[in-house]
C-alpha positions in Angstrom: 60.8 -63.9 -106.2 57.0 -63.4 -106.6 57.0 -65.6 -109.7 58.8 -68.3 -107.7 56.2 -68.0 -104.9 53.4 -68.1 -107.5 54.8 -71.2 -109.1 55.3 -72.9 -105.7 51.8 -72.0 -104.5 50.1 -73.1 -107.7 52.0 -76.4 -107.8 51.5 -77.1 -104.1 47.9 -76.2 -104.3 47.3 -78.4 -107.3 49.1 -81.3 -105.7 47.0 -81.0 -102.5 43.8 -80.9 -104.5 44.8 -83.8 -106.7 46.3 -86.0 -104.0 44.9 -84.8 -100.6 46.2 -87.8 -98.6 49.7 -87.8 -99.9 51.1 -85.2 -97.5 49.6 -87.1 -94.5 51.2 -90.4 -95.7 54.6 -88.6 -96.2 54.4 -87.1 -92.7 53.4 -90.5 -91.2 50.1 -89.1 -90.0 46.7 -90.7 -90.1 44.5 -89.7 -93.0 41.9 -87.0 -92.1 38.3 -87.9 -91.9 37.5 -85.1 -94.3 40.2 -84.8 -96.9 38.0 -82.2 -98.7 39.0 -79.7 -96.0 42.6 -80.2 -96.9 41.7 -79.8 -100.6 40.1 -76.5 -99.8 43.3 -75.4 -98.2 45.0 -76.4 -101.4 42.6 -74.2 -103.4 43.4 -71.3 -101.1 47.1 -71.8 -101.5 46.7 -71.9 -105.3 44.7 -68.7 -105.2 47.5 -67.0 -103.4 49.7 -68.2 -106.3 47.5 -66.4 -108.7 47.8 -63.3 -106.5 51.6 -63.5 -106.4 51.7 -63.9 -110.2 49.6 -60.7 -110.6 51.7 -58.8 -108.0 54.9 -59.8 -109.8 54.0 -57.5 -112.7 54.2 -54.4 -110.4 55.3 -55.5 -106.9 55.7 -52.0 -105.5 52.1 -51.2 -106.6 50.6 -54.5 -105.5 52.3 -54.7 -102.1 49.0 -55.4 -100.3 48.9 -58.9 -101.9 52.4 -59.5 -100.6 51.3 -58.2 -97.1 48.4 -60.6 -97.0 50.7 -63.4 -98.1 53.2 -62.6 -95.4 50.5 -62.4 -92.8 49.5 -66.0 -93.7 53.1 -67.1 -93.8 53.6 -65.8 -90.2 50.2 -66.9 -88.8 50.4 -70.4 -90.3 53.5 -71.4 -88.3 52.1 -69.8 -85.2 49.0 -72.0 -85.6 51.1 -75.1 -86.3 53.2 -74.5 -83.1 50.0 -74.1 -81.1 48.5 -77.3 -82.5 51.8 -79.2 -81.9 52.0 -78.0 -78.3 48.5 -79.2 -77.8 49.5 -82.5 -79.4 46.9 -82.0 -82.2 49.7 -82.3 -84.8 53.0 -84.1 -84.5 56.1 -82.0 -84.6 57.4 -84.0 -87.5 54.7 -82.5 -89.6 56.3 -79.1 -89.3 58.7 -79.7 -92.1 56.0 -78.4 -94.4 56.2 -75.0 -92.7 59.7 -74.5 -94.0 58.8 -74.6 -97.7 55.3 -73.1 -97.4 56.1 -70.3 -95.0 59.6 -69.7 -93.5 61.6 -69.4 -96.7 59.3 -66.6 -97.9 59.5 -64.4 -94.8 62.7 -62.5 -95.7 62.0 -61.9 -99.4 58.4 -60.8 -98.7 59.6 -58.5 -95.9 62.2 -57.0 -98.1 59.7 -56.4 -100.9 57.3 -54.7 -98.4 60.2 -52.5 -97.1 61.0 -51.5 -100.7 57.3 -50.7 -101.3 57.2 -48.6 -98.1 60.3 -46.7 -99.2 58.9 -46.2 -102.7 55.6 -44.8 -101.4 57.1 -42.8 -98.5 60.4 -41.4 -99.9 60.8 -39.0 -97.0 61.2 -41.9 -94.6 64.2 -43.4 -96.3 
């Protein structure tokens, strides 16, 4: 699962860096004035991919990487909903939240639960 997350984040991040306006065109949104900011987000997403790849080698030991990733995958949709409610982003742009965030909630949460049980055997 972490290798899949790593691959997705690396590919998505590279795509955003290489083609920063493509997502906006696909979402039917106007291009941003500063596409370099979107490219910076792509670099951050790609860096998470490197972290997930490292964590995949020993996920119960590297659970903090997964925790940080899950925090971002929960806070990102919250930020999107807030921006959409304030009409700063169109609701139709939310489809990206599904592949970037929502599909990873359950597997990341299950991995964190397994790590908790591994490190706290008395609480099983």
